N, C-alpha and C positions, 0 to 999 in steps of 0.2 A: 672671340666673338662674343659681342654683347647681346643681350636680349631685352626686349621692352614689351609692355602690354600693347594690345591693338584692340580696336573696336570690332566687335563681332556683330552679326545681324540682330541677336537677341538685345545687345546693349543699344543699338541704334533704335530699335523699336521701343525700348523703354524709354529713351530720352524723348523720342518723337511723341509717344503717348502722353507723357507728363507735360510737355510743352504745349501740345494741343489742348489738354485739360486746362492748363493755366489761362490760355487765350479764351477758351469758351467760357470759363468761369467768369471772366471780366467782360465778356461779349466784345472781344477784339478780333477783327478780321485781318489776319496776318498770313504771311508765308513763312515757312520754317525751312531751313536747310541744315543738314548735318553733313560734315565733310571729315575725311581722315586727316592724319598729320601732313599730308602732302597737299591738302586742299581739294582732293577729289571728292566729288559728290557721292554721298551714300544714301541720301534721302532728301526728298524735296516735296512739300505739301503746300497747297494754297487753299486756305479755308474759304468758305463761301463768303463772298463779298470783298475779298481782298483784291486790291489793285492788281492788274497784270504785271506792272513794273516791279512790284514788291518781290516777285520770284527772281528777278535778276539782282536786286539789291541784297536780298537775304543771302544769296550764294556768295556775292562779293564780300559781304561782312564776315561770313563764316571762313572763306579762304584767307582773308586778311588776318583773322584771329589765329587760325592754325599755323600759317606761314610765320607770323610775327611772334607766336607763342605768348601773346598778350591780347587783352581785350581791345577790339577795334577802336574804342573810344579814346585809347591812349594817343592814337595817331590824330584823331580829330582835335584833341586837347593841344597837342604840339602844333598842329597847323593854325588853330585859333589863337594860340600864343605867339604867333609870329614866325614860326619856323616853316614857312611856306615851301621851302625846298623839298619837303617831304611829299609834295604833290607829284614829284617826279620819280618817286621810289618805284622800282620795277615790281610788278606782279601784285601791287597793293592798290585795289580799286575801291574797296568798301571801307573807306576811312571814317566811318560814322559809328556812333554808338549802337550796339546791337549784336555784335559778334563777340562770343565768349569762348575761350579755349576750354577743352576737356582735358583735365590733367589727372593721370593715374600713376601712382608710385613715383611721383616727380617727373613724369614724362608726359609731354603734350601728345595725346593720342588722336586729336581732332578738334573740331569746334562746332558750335551751334550758331547760326545766324538767323535773325528774325527781322522782318520788316513789315510795316503797315500801320503802326500807331506811333505815339511819341517814342523817341529813341530809348528813353529810360524804361518805358514799358516793354519795348522790344527786348531789351537786356534782361528784364525781369522774367520774361517768358523763357529765354534761353537758359537762364540760371535755374529756373524751376525744372526744366528738362534735365539738365545736368545733375541736379540734386537727387533725382530719382535713382541715379546709379548707386549712390551711397545709402539710400533708404532701402533698396531692394536687397 
Protein backbone atom coordinates (compact mmCIF):
# COMPACT_ATOMS: atom_id res chain seq x y z
CA UNK A 1 0.00 0.00 0.00
CA UNK A 2 1.34 3.42 -0.93
CA UNK A 3 0.72 6.53 1.09
CA UNK A 4 0.53 10.14 0.01
CA UNK A 5 0.02 13.52 1.64
CA UNK A 6 -3.47 14.98 1.87
CA UNK A 7 -4.79 18.46 2.54
CA UNK A 8 -6.00 18.97 6.09
CA UNK A 9 -8.22 21.72 7.41
CA UNK A 10 -5.19 23.69 8.66
CA UNK A 11 -3.57 23.69 5.21
CA UNK A 12 -6.83 24.68 3.52
CA UNK A 13 -7.23 27.62 5.92
CA UNK A 14 -3.61 28.70 5.31
CA UNK A 15 -4.09 28.65 1.53
CA UNK A 16 -7.42 30.46 1.76
CA UNK A 17 -6.08 33.21 4.03
CA UNK A 18 -3.06 33.87 1.79
CA UNK A 19 -5.16 33.89 -1.38
CA UNK A 20 -7.66 36.27 0.21
CA UNK A 21 -4.81 38.53 1.38
CA UNK A 22 -3.37 38.67 -2.16
CA UNK A 23 -6.77 39.56 -3.60
CA UNK A 24 -7.44 42.24 -1.00
CA UNK A 25 -3.94 43.70 -1.35
CA UNK A 26 -4.71 44.27 -5.04
CA UNK A 27 -8.34 45.26 -4.44
CA UNK A 28 -9.58 42.38 -6.61
CA UNK A 29 -13.12 41.11 -6.04
CA UNK A 30 -12.86 37.36 -6.65
CA UNK A 31 -14.16 33.99 -5.59
CA UNK A 32 -11.72 31.35 -4.34
CA UNK A 33 -12.24 27.58 -4.35
CA UNK A 34 -9.98 24.90 -2.89
CA UNK A 35 -10.56 21.26 -3.81
CA UNK A 36 -8.93 17.94 -2.92
CA UNK A 37 -7.20 15.67 -5.44
CA UNK A 38 -10.56 14.30 -6.59
CA UNK A 39 -11.96 17.76 -7.25
CA UNK A 40 -14.21 17.76 -4.17
CA UNK A 41 -14.84 21.17 -2.67
CA UNK A 42 -13.04 21.92 0.60
CA UNK A 43 -13.36 25.73 0.62
CA UNK A 44 -15.40 28.35 -1.20
CA UNK A 45 -15.23 32.07 -0.57
CA UNK A 46 -16.77 34.96 -2.49
CA UNK A 47 -15.22 38.31 -1.62
CA UNK A 48 -17.36 41.42 -1.49
CA UNK A 49 -18.12 42.69 -4.96
CA UNK A 50 -17.34 39.45 -6.80
CA UNK A 51 -19.85 38.43 -9.44
CA UNK A 52 -22.09 35.51 -8.46
CA UNK A 53 -20.97 33.48 -11.52
CA UNK A 54 -17.38 33.64 -10.27
CA UNK A 55 -18.27 31.05 -7.59
CA UNK A 56 -19.13 28.52 -10.29
CA UNK A 57 -16.14 29.37 -12.47
CA UNK A 58 -13.56 29.16 -9.66
CA UNK A 59 -14.82 25.72 -8.65
CA UNK A 60 -14.63 24.48 -12.24
CA UNK A 61 -11.08 25.82 -12.62
CA UNK A 62 -10.00 24.15 -9.38
CA UNK A 63 -11.56 20.80 -10.33
CA UNK A 64 -9.92 20.90 -13.75
CA UNK A 65 -6.50 21.62 -12.24
CA UNK A 66 -6.87 18.85 -9.64
CA UNK A 67 -8.18 16.17 -11.97
CA UNK A 68 -5.73 17.05 -14.75
CA UNK A 69 -2.85 17.59 -12.33
CA UNK A 70 -1.80 20.67 -14.25
CA UNK A 71 -2.76 24.32 -14.45
CA UNK A 72 -6.11 24.87 -16.11
CA UNK A 73 -4.47 27.33 -18.50
CA UNK A 74 -2.78 24.37 -20.26
CA UNK A 75 -6.18 23.28 -21.57
CA UNK A 76 -7.06 26.82 -22.61
CA UNK A 77 -3.78 27.04 -24.54
CA UNK A 78 -4.42 23.69 -26.26
CA UNK A 79 -7.90 24.76 -27.32
CA UNK A 80 -6.72 28.19 -28.48
CA UNK A 81 -3.95 26.42 -30.40
CA UNK A 82 -6.54 24.56 -32.44
CA UNK A 83 -7.03 21.38 -30.44
CA UNK A 84 -10.75 22.04 -30.05
CA UNK A 85 -11.50 18.36 -29.44
CA UNK A 86 -10.49 19.04 -25.81
CA UNK A 87 -13.83 20.82 -25.41
CA UNK A 88 -15.37 17.34 -25.24
CA UNK A 89 -13.07 16.09 -22.45
CA UNK A 90 -15.18 14.58 -19.65
CA UNK A 91 -15.30 16.33 -16.26
CA UNK A 92 -13.20 19.29 -17.45
CA UNK A 93 -15.36 22.41 -17.39
CA UNK A 94 -13.02 25.13 -16.21
CA UNK A 95 -10.51 25.18 -19.04
CA UNK A 96 -9.49 28.77 -18.37
CA UNK A 97 -6.42 30.16 -16.63
CA UNK A 98 -6.85 30.49 -12.87
CA UNK A 99 -6.78 26.88 -11.64
CA UNK A 100 -3.47 25.80 -10.07
CA UNK A 101 -2.69 22.34 -8.68
CA UNK A 102 -1.29 21.93 -5.17
CA UNK A 103 1.68 19.55 -5.24
CA UNK A 104 3.28 18.05 -2.13
CA UNK A 105 6.13 15.54 -2.25
CA UNK A 106 5.45 14.99 -5.95
CA UNK A 107 1.74 14.25 -5.39
CA UNK A 108 -1.14 16.43 -6.51
CA UNK A 109 -3.16 16.86 -3.31
CA UNK A 110 -5.71 19.34 -4.67
CA UNK A 111 -5.99 22.67 -6.42
CA UNK A 112 -6.98 26.29 -6.02
CA UNK A 113 -9.28 27.99 -8.49
CA UNK A 114 -9.90 31.73 -8.62
CA UNK A 115 -12.27 33.79 -10.75
CA UNK A 116 -13.23 37.44 -10.93
CA UNK A 117 -10.39 39.40 -12.52
CA UNK A 118 -8.05 38.83 -15.48
CA UNK A 119 -7.13 35.16 -15.80
CA UNK A 120 -3.45 35.85 -15.11
CA UNK A 121 -4.45 37.72 -11.93
CA UNK A 122 -6.72 34.83 -10.90
CA UNK A 123 -3.70 32.51 -11.23
CA UNK A 124 -1.54 34.97 -9.27
CA UNK A 125 -3.99 34.79 -6.36
CA UNK A 126 -4.08 30.97 -6.50
CA UNK A 127 -0.28 30.74 -6.54
CA UNK A 128 -0.02 33.14 -3.59
CA UNK A 129 -2.31 30.88 -1.60
CA UNK A 130 -0.32 27.78 -2.45
CA UNK A 131 2.99 29.50 -1.71
CA UNK A 132 1.84 30.07 1.87
CA UNK A 133 2.13 26.31 2.49
CA UNK A 134 5.89 26.32 1.96
CA UNK A 135 6.30 29.62 3.81
CA UNK A 136 4.63 28.27 6.93
